[in-house]
C-alpha positions as CSV (number, residue, x, y, z in Angstrom):
1,M,10.3,-18.4,-5.0
2,E,12.0,-20.9,-2.6
3,K,11.4,-23.7,-5.1
4,E,13.2,-21.8,-7.9
5,A,16.0,-20.7,-5.6
6,F,16.5,-24.4,-4.6
7,K,16.9,-25.3,-8.2
8,I,19.8,-22.9,-8.5
9,V,21.5,-24.4,-5.4
10,K,20.9,-27.9,-6.6
11,K,22.4,-27.2,-10.0
12,L,25.5,-25.6,-8.4
13,N,25.8,-28.6,-6.1
14,E,25.6,-31.0,-9.1
15,K,28.5,-29.1,-10.7
16,G,30.6,-29.6,-7.6
17,F,30.1,-26.2,-5.9
18,T,28.9,-25.2,-2.4
19,A,25.9,-22.9,-2.4
20,Y,23.8,-21.5,0.5
21,Y,21.0,-19.0,1.0
22,A,22.5,-15.9,2.6
23,G,21.7,-12.9,4.8
24,G,18.2,-11.6,5.1
25,F,16.6,-14.9,4.0
26,V,18.1,-16.7,7.0
27,R,17.2,-13.9,9.4
28,D,13.5,-13.7,8.3
29,K,13.2,-17.5,8.1
30,L,14.3,-17.9,11.7
31,L,12.0,-15.0,12.8
32,G,9.1,-16.5,10.9
33,N,8.8,-13.3,8.8
34,P,7.6,-13.3,5.1
35,I,10.4,-13.9,2.6
36,S,10.7,-11.2,0.0
37,D,13.9,-12.2,-1.8
38,I,16.6,-14.8,-1.6
39,D,20.3,-14.2,-2.2
40,I,22.6,-17.1,-2.8
41,A,26.3,-17.3,-1.8
42,T,28.6,-19.9,-3.5
43,D,32.2,-20.8,-4.1
44,A,31.5,-20.8,-7.9
45,K,33.2,-17.9,-9.7
46,T,31.4,-15.5,-12.0
47,E,32.4,-17.3,-15.2
48,D,31.2,-20.6,-13.6
49,I,27.8,-19.2,-12.8
50,Q,27.4,-17.7,-16.2
51,N,28.3,-21.0,-17.9
52,I,26.0,-23.1,-15.7
53,F,22.8,-21.0,-16.1
54,E,21.1,-19.9,-19.3
55,K,20.0,-16.4,-18.4
56,T,22.4,-14.3,-16.3
57,I,23.4,-10.7,-15.9
58,P,26.8,-9.8,-14.4
59,I,25.5,-6.9,-12.1
60,G,28.7,-6.8,-10.1
61,A,31.3,-8.9,-11.8
62,S,34.3,-7.4,-10.0
63,F,32.6,-8.3,-6.7
64,G,31.6,-11.8,-8.0
65,V,27.9,-11.0,-8.2
66,V,25.7,-12.4,-11.0
67,Q,21.9,-12.1,-11.4
68,V,20.4,-15.4,-12.3
69,H,16.9,-15.6,-13.9
70,Q,15.1,-18.7,-12.8
71,G,11.4,-19.5,-13.1
72,G,10.3,-15.9,-13.5
73,Y,12.4,-14.7,-10.5
74,Q,15.7,-12.9,-10.3
75,F,18.3,-14.1,-7.8
76,E,21.6,-12.5,-6.9
77,V,24.3,-15.3,-6.8
78,A,27.5,-14.1,-5.3
79,T,30.9,-15.7,-4.8
80,F,32.1,-16.0,-1.2
81,R,34.5,-13.1,-0.8
82,E,36.5,-11.0,1.7
83,E,37.2,-7.4,1.2
84,G,40.0,-4.9,1.6
85,A,39.9,-1.3,2.8
86,Y,37.0,1.0,1.8
87,S,38.6,4.3,0.6
88,D,35.3,5.8,-0.6
89,G,33.3,4.6,2.4
90,R,31.1,2.4,0.3
91,H,33.1,0.1,-2.0
92,P,36.0,-2.1,-1.1
93,D,39.3,-1.2,-2.9
94,K,40.1,-4.9,-3.3
95,V,38.0,-8.1,-3.3
96,S,39.4,-11.7,-3.1
97,F,37.3,-14.9,-3.2
98,T,37.4,-17.0,-0.1
99,T,35.6,-19.3,2.3
100,P,32.1,-19.1,3.7
101,E,33.4,-18.2,7.1
102,K,35.5,-15.3,5.9
103,D,32.6,-14.1,3.8
104,A,30.4,-14.1,6.9
105,L,33.0,-12.0,8.8
106,R,32.9,-9.2,6.2
107,R,29.1,-8.6,6.5
108,D,27.4,-5.9,8.5
109,F,25.4,-7.3,11.4
110,T,25.3,-10.7,13.1
111,I,21.6,-11.2,12.3
112,N,22.5,-10.8,8.6
113,G,25.6,-12.9,8.5
114,M,24.2,-16.4,8.6
115,F,23.8,-19.0,5.8
116,Y,21.2,-21.7,5.2
117,D,21.8,-24.9,3.3
118,P,18.4,-25.8,1.7
119,T,19.6,-29.3,0.9
120,T,20.3,-30.2,4.5
121,H,18.1,-27.6,6.2
122,K,21.0,-26.5,8.4
123,I,22.0,-23.0,9.6
124,I,25.6,-22.2,9.1
125,D,26.4,-19.6,11.7
126,Y,30.0,-18.4,12.3
127,I,29.1,-15.1,14.0
128,D,26.5,-16.0,16.7
129,G,23.7,-14.6,14.7
130,Q,21.2,-17.0,16.2
131,K,22.1,-15.9,19.7
132,D,21.5,-12.2,18.8
133,L,18.2,-13.0,17.1
134,K,17.1,-14.6,20.4
135,K,18.4,-11.7,22.4
136,K,16.7,-9.3,19.9
137,V,19.9,-7.3,19.4
138,I,21.5,-5.5,16.5
139,R,25.3,-6.0,16.7
140,T,28.0,-5.4,14.1
141,I,30.1,-8.3,13.1
142,G,33.5,-7.6,14.6
143,D,34.7,-4.1,15.3
144,A,31.8,-1.6,15.0
145,H,33.9,1.3,14.1
146,K,35.5,-0.6,11.2
147,R,32.1,-1.8,9.9
148,F,30.7,1.7,9.9
149,E,33.9,3.1,8.4
150,E,33.5,0.7,5.5
151,D,30.0,1.9,4.7
152,K,28.5,4.8,6.7
153,L,25.0,3.9,5.5
154,R,25.2,0.9,7.8
155,M,24.4,3.3,10.7
156,L,21.0,4.1,9.2
157,R,20.5,0.4,8.4
158,A,21.1,-0.5,12.0
159,V,18.4,1.9,13.1
160,R,16.0,0.6,10.4
161,F,16.5,-3.1,11.5
162,A,16.2,-2.2,15.2
163,S,12.9,-0.4,14.7
164,R,11.4,-2.7,12.2
165,L,12.2,-5.9,14.1
166,R,11.6,-4.3,17.5
167,F,15.2,-5.1,18.5
168,H,17.6,-2.9,20.4
169,L,21.1,-1.7,19.4
170,E,23.9,-3.5,21.2
171,E,25.7,-0.8,23.4
172,K,29.0,-0.8,21.6
173,T,27.2,-0.5,18.2
174,K,25.0,2.2,19.5
175,K,27.9,4.2,21.0
176,V,29.9,4.1,17.8
177,I,26.9,5.3,15.8
178,F,26.6,8.2,18.1
179,Q,30.3,9.0,17.7
180,M,30.2,8.7,14.0
181,A,26.8,10.2,13.2
182,S,28.2,13.3,11.5
183,H,29.9,11.0,8.9
184,I,26.5,10.2,7.4
185,S,27.0,13.3,5.3
186,Q,29.5,11.3,3.3
187,V,26.8,9.0,2.0
188,S,24.9,9.9,-1.2
189,A,21.6,11.6,-0.8
190,E,19.8,8.9,-2.8
191,R,21.0,6.1,-0.4
192,V,20.0,8.2,2.7
193,R,16.6,8.9,1.1
194,D,15.9,5.2,0.5
195,E,16.7,4.3,4.1
196,V,14.6,7.2,5.5
197,L,11.6,6.2,3.3
198,K,12.0,2.5,4.4
199,I,11.8,3.6,8.0
200,L,8.8,5.8,7.3
201,T,6.9,3.0,5.5
202,S,7.9,0.1,7.8
203,G,4.9,0.4,10.2
204,K,7.4,1.3,12.9
205,A,8.1,4.9,11.9
206,R,7.9,6.5,15.3
207,S,10.3,4.1,17.0
208,G,12.6,4.5,14.0
209,F,12.7,8.3,14.1
210,E,13.1,8.4,17.9
211,L,16.0,6.0,17.6
212,L,17.5,8.2,14.9
213,D,17.3,11.1,17.3
214,E,18.7,9.1,20.2
215,V,21.9,8.1,18.2
216,G,22.4,11.6,16.8
217,L,21.5,10.8,13.2
218,L,18.3,12.8,13.0
219,K,19.9,16.2,13.4
220,E,22.4,15.2,10.7
221,I,20.0,14.0,8.0
222,L,16.8,16.0,8.9
223,P,17.7,18.9,11.2
224,E,14.3,20.5,10.4
225,I,12.6,17.6,12.3
226,S,15.1,17.8,15.2
227,A,14.2,21.5,15.4
228,M,10.6,20.7,16.3
229,K,11.6,19.6,19.8
230,G,10.6,22.0,22.5
231,V,8.4,24.1,20.2
232,E,5.3,24.7,22.2
233,Q,1.8,24.6,20.7
234,P,-1.5,26.1,22.0
235,S,-2.9,23.6,24.4
236,E,-6.5,24.1,23.3
237,F,-5.6,22.7,19.9
238,H,-2.7,20.5,20.8
239,P,-3.1,19.1,24.3
240,E,-0.6,16.3,23.4
241,G,2.5,18.6,23.6
242,D,5.1,20.2,21.4
243,V,5.5,20.0,17.6
244,Y,7.9,17.1,17.8
245,I,5.7,15.0,20.1
246,H,2.7,15.7,17.8
247,T,4.7,14.6,14.7
248,M,5.9,11.5,16.4
249,M,2.3,10.6,17.4
250,M,1.3,10.9,13.8
251,L,4.2,8.7,12.7
252,E,3.1,6.1,15.1
253,K,-0.2,5.8,13.2
254,L,1.4,5.2,9.8
255,E,0.6,1.7,8.7
256,K,3.1,-0.6,7.1
257,G,3.4,-0.1,3.3
258,I,2.0,3.5,3.3
259,H,3.0,5.3,0.1
260,P,6.4,7.1,0.7
261,E,5.1,10.4,-0.6
262,V,2.2,10.4,2.0
263,A,4.5,9.4,4.8
264,L,7.0,12.1,3.9
265,G,4.2,14.7,3.7
266,I,3.0,13.7,7.1
267,L,6.5,13.9,8.6
268,L,7.0,17.4,7.1
269,H,3.4,18.8,7.5
270,D,4.4,21.0,10.4
271,V,8.0,21.6,9.5
272,G,7.2,25.3,9.1
273,K,6.2,25.8,12.7
274,P,9.6,26.3,14.4
275,P,10.6,29.2,12.2
276,T,7.1,30.8,12.4
277,F,6.6,30.4,16.2
278,K,5.5,33.6,18.0
279,V,3.4,34.5,21.0
280,A,0.7,37.1,20.5
281,E,-2.7,36.7,22.2
282,R,-1.7,33.0,22.1
283,I,1.0,30.9,20.5
284,R,0.7,31.4,16.8
285,F,2.3,29.9,13.6
286,D,1.1,32.3,11.0
287,A,1.3,31.0,7.4
288,H,3.4,28.0,8.7
289,E,1.9,25.9,5.9
290,N,3.4,28.2,3.2
291,V,6.8,28.4,5.0
292,G,6.6,24.6,5.5
293,A,5.8,24.0,1.8
294,N,8.9,25.9,0.8
295,M,11.0,24.0,3.3
296,A,9.5,20.7,2.2
297,A,10.5,21.5,-1.4
298,H,14.1,22.1,-0.3
299,I,14.2,18.9,1.8
300,C,12.8,16.9,-1.1
301,K,15.5,18.4,-3.4
302,R,18.2,17.6,-0.9
303,L,16.9,14.0,-0.8
304,R,16.8,13.8,-4.6
305,M,13.1,13.1,-4.7
306,S,11.6,13.1,-8.2
307,K,9.7,16.2,-9.4
308,A,6.3,14.5,-9.3
309,S,7.0,13.2,-5.7
310,T,8.2,16.6,-4.6
311,E,5.1,18.3,-5.9
312,H,2.8,15.9,-4.1
313,V,4.7,16.2,-0.8
314,V,4.7,20.0,-1.1
315,S,1.0,20.0,-1.9
316,L,0.2,17.9,1.2
317,V,2.2,20.3,3.4
318,K,0.8,23.5,1.8
319,Q,-2.9,22.4,1.9
320,H,-3.2,20.7,5.3
321,M,-4.6,23.8,7.0
322,K,-7.4,24.2,4.4
323,F,-9.6,21.7,6.2
324,K,-10.4,24.2,8.9
325,D,-12.2,26.3,6.3
326,V,-14.2,23.7,4.4
327,K,-17.5,24.5,6.0
328,N,-17.2,28.2,5.0
329,M,-15.9,27.7,1.4
330,R,-18.0,28.7,-1.6
331,E,-19.4,25.7,-3.3
332,S,-17.1,26.1,-6.3
333,T,-14.0,26.4,-4.1
334,L,-15.0,23.4,-2.1
335,K,-15.6,21.3,-5.2
336,R,-12.2,22.2,-6.6
337,F,-10.6,21.3,-3.2
338,L,-12.4,17.9,-3.0
339,R,-11.8,16.9,-6.7
340,Q,-8.0,17.3,-6.8
341,D,-5.8,14.4,-7.6
342,K,-4.9,12.1,-4.7
343,F,-7.3,13.9,-2.4
344,Q,-7.6,10.8,-0.2
345,D,-3.9,11.4,0.7
346,H,-4.9,14.8,2.0
347,M,-7.8,13.3,3.9
348,Y,-5.6,10.7,5.5
349,L,-3.1,13.3,6.7
350,H,-5.9,15.5,8.1
351,K,-7.5,12.5,9.9
352,I,-4.3,11.4,11.7
353,D,-3.4,15.1,12.3
354,C,-6.7,15.5,14.2
355,S,-6.5,12.2,16.0
356,S,-3.0,13.1,17.2
357,S,-4.1,16.3,18.7
358,H,-7.7,17.6,19.6
359,N,-9.4,14.5,18.0
360,I,-12.1,16.6,16.4
361,L,-13.0,15.1,13.0
362,E,-15.9,17.4,12.0
363,A,-14.1,18.7,8.9
364,Y,-13.0,15.2,7.8
365,E,-16.6,13.9,8.2
366,F,-17.9,17.0,6.3
367,C,-15.6,16.3,3.4
368,E,-16.6,12.6,3.3
369,K,-20.2,13.6,3.2
370,K,-19.8,16.2,0.5
371,I,-17.8,13.9,-1.7
372,K,-20.6,11.3,-1.6
373,E,-23.2,14.1,-2.0
374,F,-21.6,15.7,-5.0
375,G,-20.3,12.7,-6.9
376,K,-17.6,13.1,-9.6
377,E,-19.8,14.6,-12.2
378,K,-20.9,17.5,-10.0
379,M,-17.4,18.2,-8.7
380,K,-15.9,18.1,-12.2
381,P,-18.6,18.6,-14.8
382,T,-17.9,18.9,-18.6
383,P,-17.3,22.6,-19.2
384,F,-20.1,24.5,-20.9
385,V,-17.6,26.7,-22.8
386,T,-14.1,26.4,-24.0
387,G,-11.5,28.9,-25.3
388,Q,-12.7,28.3,-28.8
389,D,-16.2,29.5,-27.8
390,L,-14.6,32.7,-26.5
391,I,-12.8,33.2,-29.9
392,N,-16.1,32.6,-31.7
393,L,-17.6,35.4,-29.6
394,G,-14.9,37.7,-31.0
395,L,-12.7,37.8,-27.9
396,K,-8.9,37.8,-28.2
397,P,-6.9,35.1,-26.4
398,G,-5.0,36.4,-23.4
399,P,-5.0,36.6,-19.6
400,T,-8.7,37.5,-19.6
401,F,-9.6,34.1,-21.0
402,K,-8.6,32.4,-17.8
403,K,-10.7,34.9,-15.8
404,I,-13.7,34.3,-18.0
405,L,-13.4,30.5,-17.9
406,T,-13.1,30.6,-14.1
407,L,-16.1,32.8,-13.8
408,I,-18.2,30.4,-15.9
409,E,-16.9,27.3,-14.1
410,D,-17.7,28.9,-10.7
411,A,-21.3,29.6,-11.9
412,Q,-21.6,26.1,-13.2
413,L,-20.2,24.5,-10.0
414,E,-22.6,26.6,-7.9
415,G,-25.6,25.8,-10.1
416,K,-26.1,29.4,-11.2
417,I,-26.1,28.3,-14.9
418,R,-27.3,25.1,-16.3
419,S,-26.5,25.2,-20.1
420,K,-24.1,26.5,-22.7
421,E,-26.5,29.1,-23.7
422,E,-26.8,30.5,-20.1
423,A,-23.0,30.5,-20.0
424,L,-22.7,32.5,-23.2
425,D,-25.3,34.9,-22.0
426,L,-23.3,35.4,-18.7
427,I,-20.1,36.1,-20.8
428,K,-21.9,38.7,-23.0
429,K,-23.3,40.4,-19.9
430,N,-19.9,40.7,-18.2
431,Y,-17.5,41.1,-21.1
């Protein structure tokens, strides 16, 4: 990737333009982190960039941003710019093209405001970004209130960078986020969702969510998680503490790159406990998985998750309590449970649920053993009969068909019948 990006810079230089790598590349290079993308900043205008390179797409022409395709990679090449007021809290009302220094001053955080000249291998740093990298601090460039007024999402980005990089928020930056936390409601649900999922999948989910809580953002974007604090649990099952502590312990175990749906399912798996809390013979959360599933569906809708993603998250929440019953399930019920799509995600949730509480993994180990014992064919065998077979027997299609087919599948899964003939005999005997 760097080789191809260098070709772009070199070509711009040959045409008389200045060009640097910008933002995240410089930060990650100085930190020794893997480079995932390279953005290029230049004094060349949009029309110049399009004339110089063969394959370009003007993805933000009014902001001077062009996507350049080079060697199988796509690079954003942007003209140095300064920006006017942000009336909508996201986009500047006015953009004018300017110098590298003024371009650096309009960016969000000092660690993201540096440039790198790949031809001289020099860092161009107008905003003390290198000092803040050494101090491990997230600090806005210039006035924090102004930076967050321009784009409220920057508050979430500050938390994400701090948790992912194991940095701390500079006090003024932190104080302003706390003061402005309620303004996050002005940001689109899609942009909030993307930042939340990035925190969940960063490998630093617990520190990210604890920092969200500390600066007042958690109760604004996910009040259902904030509501878990102080909700006691029965000590015999949860010696670790309340629902919030338990959930944070689970987040701590999420590895970097975990699938967002699984991470969100884990975050929300006990979301139904606060509204179902009661004390009888002990603390109880009756049917919290069902209440939680409904709440998860609403949360996913609020975050504009896709229908497929929502269904999986809801399934993870709704079914997480089934593991306590696996040893007592009928064989047909157990096989249906074990064979469902993405069952390894359910297993993963259950494992870290247990390891973040009582640490008893008997149900997990039982399921692992049964999956190996049954194999795919025994868990989901080819059906002995179909709806057409029922019609051939003279039965009329209707609700009864499903009952009959379930009866036959149960018998087949439990080894009570072993052929189509036996299946047909069982139908004739019962219907």
